[in-house]
C-alpha positions in Angstrom: 0.0 0.0 0.0 2.8 2.4 0.9 4.6 1.9 -2.4 1.4 2.7 -4.3 0.9 5.8 -2.2 4.5 6.9 -3.0 3.8 6.6 -6.7 0.5 8.4 -6.3 2.2 11.3 -4.4 4.9 11.6 -7.1 2.2 11.8 -9.7 0.3 14.3 -7.6 3.5 16.4 -7.3 4.0 16.7 -11.0 0.3 17.0 -11.8 -0.1 19.9 -9.3 3.1 21.5 -10.6 1.9 21.2 -14.2 -1.6 22.5 -13.4 -0.1 25.4 -11.3 2.2 26.5 -14.1 -0.5 26.1 -16.7 -2.8 28.3 -14.7 -0.1 30.8 -14.1 1.2 31.2 -17.6 -1.3 29.9 -20.1 -4.6 30.9 -18.3 -3.0 34.0 -16.7 -4.8 33.1 -13.5 -1.9 33.9 -11.1 -3.9 33.3 -7.9 -5.1 30.0 -9.1 -1.6 29.1 -10.2 -0.2 30.1 -6.8 -2.8 28.2 -5.0 -2.1 25.0 -7.0 1.6 25.4 -6.5 1.0 25.8 -2.7 -0.8 22.5 -2.8 2.3 20.6 -4.1 3.6 20.0 -0.5 0.3 18.5 0.4 1.3 15.3 -1.4 4.2 15.0 1.1 1.8 15.6 4.1 -0.6 12.9 2.8 2.3 10.4 2.4 3.6 11.1 6.0 0.1 10.9 7.4 -0.6 7.6 5.6 2.7 6.1 6.8 1.9 7.1 10.4 -1.6 5.6 10.2 -0.3 2.4 8.5 2.3 1.9 11.2 0.0 2.9 14.1 -2.6 0.4 13.0 -0.1 -2.5 13.4 1.8 -2.7 10.2 5.4 -3.9 10.4 7.9 -1.3 9.3 9.1 -2.2 5.8 11.6 -0.9 3.2 8.5 0.8 1.7 8.2 2.9 4.8 11.9 3.7 4.5 11.3 4.6 0.9 8.5 7.0 2.0 10.9 8.7 4.3 13.5 9.0 1.5 10.8 10.5 -0.7 10.0 13.0 1.9 13.6 13.9 2.5 14.3 14.3 -1.2 11.1 16.3 -1.6 12.1 18.7 1.2 15.7 19.1 0.1 15.2 19.3 -3.7 11.5 20.1 -4.2 11.9 23.9 -4.3 14.8 23.6 -6.8 12.7 21.3 -9.0 9.8 23.7 -9.0 12.1 26.6 -9.9 13.6 24.5 -12.7 10.1 23.7 -14.1 8.9 27.3 -13.6 11.8 28.8 -15.6 11.4 26.4 -18.5 7.6 26.9 -18.5 7.9 30.6 -18.4 10.4 30.6 -21.3 8.4 28.2 -23.4 4.9 29.6 -22.9 5.2 33.1 -21.6 8.2 34.7 -23.4 10.3 34.5 -20.3 14.1 34.6 -20.4 15.9 31.5 -21.4 16.9 29.5 -18.4 20.6 29.8 -17.6 22.8 26.7 -17.9 24.7 25.2 -15.0 28.4 25.8 -14.9 30.3 22.9 -16.5 33.8 23.6 -15.4 36.0 25.5 -13.0 35.3 26.9 -9.5 31.7 27.6 -10.2 31.1 24.0 -11.2 32.9 22.8 -8.0 30.8 25.1 -5.8 27.6 23.9 -7.4 28.6 20.3 -6.9 29.3 21.0 -3.2 26.0 22.7 -2.7 24.1 19.8 -4.4 25.9 17.4 -2.1 24.8 19.4 0.9 21.2 19.2 -0.4 21.8 15.4 -0.7 23.0 15.4 2.9 19.9 17.4 4.0 17.7 14.9 2.2 19.4 12.0 4.1 19.1 13.8 7.4 15.4 14.6 6.9 14.7 10.9 5.9 16.5 9.8 9.1 14.5 12.2 11.1 11.2 11.0 9.6 12.2 7.4 10.3 13.1 8.4 13.9 9.7 10.1 14.2 7.9 7.0 12.8 9.9 4.8 15.2 8.9 6.9 18.2 5.2 6.9 17.1 5.3 3.1 16.7 7.0 2.7 20.1 8.7 -0.5 19.0 12.2 -0.3 17.5 12.1 -4.0 16.5 9.0 -3.4 14.3 10.9 -0.6 12.5 14.3 -2.4 11.7 13.3 -3.2 8.2 12.3 0.4 7.5 15.7 1.6 8.6 17.4 -0.9 6.2 17.2 1.6 3.3 19.5 4.0 5.1 22.6 1.8 4.8 22.7 1.6 1.0 21.8 5.3 0.8 24.6 6.1 3.2 27.0 4.4 0.8 25.6 6.4 -2.1 25.9 9.6 0.0 29.6 8.9 0.7 30.3 8.2 -3.0 28.5 11.4 -4.0 30.6 13.3 -1.4 33.8 11.9 -3.0 32.8 12.8 -6.5 31.3 16.2 -5.6 34.3 17.3 -3.5 36.8 15.9 -5.9 36.0 18.9 -8.2 37.2 21.2 -5.4 40.6 19.5 -5.5 40.8 19.0 -9.3 38.3 21.3 -11.0 36.9 20.2 -14.3 38.7 22.0 -17.2 36.6 24.2 -19.5 
């Protein structure tokens, strides 16, 4: 059930984003667009609430619950950035807005961007761990939540690899 809800929340995220941008730029209904864009985080709230209800009604913590925590962490750490990315492209394509700027591909600017993105990755990891901690407290039984925490180990390895790659550009910047 939780995996289906994660997929539904991801679909809701992109659907609300698309509808909000469509209302803002194509229909020129700025208030409606802003309202729809403000609803984007509701998908996260629904996922968190459903996970809590699922666990409080006796479900065993599973990797799906861990995946829900990861989804929430990534959404909090990268969600605003994804919305800005989509908004810039939508404004350029449909409303005559300026062309979106490209990301630096070399030098110090690239290294700085890679470090910032890694820090966002670390934030996502920390938020996911906090969500799992909250769920564990609400369940009140650490043994029931062990499987949910299992997703953090592989993600921790990915986080370390991302650190090594991201910060390597500080030591040896990419040539232009």
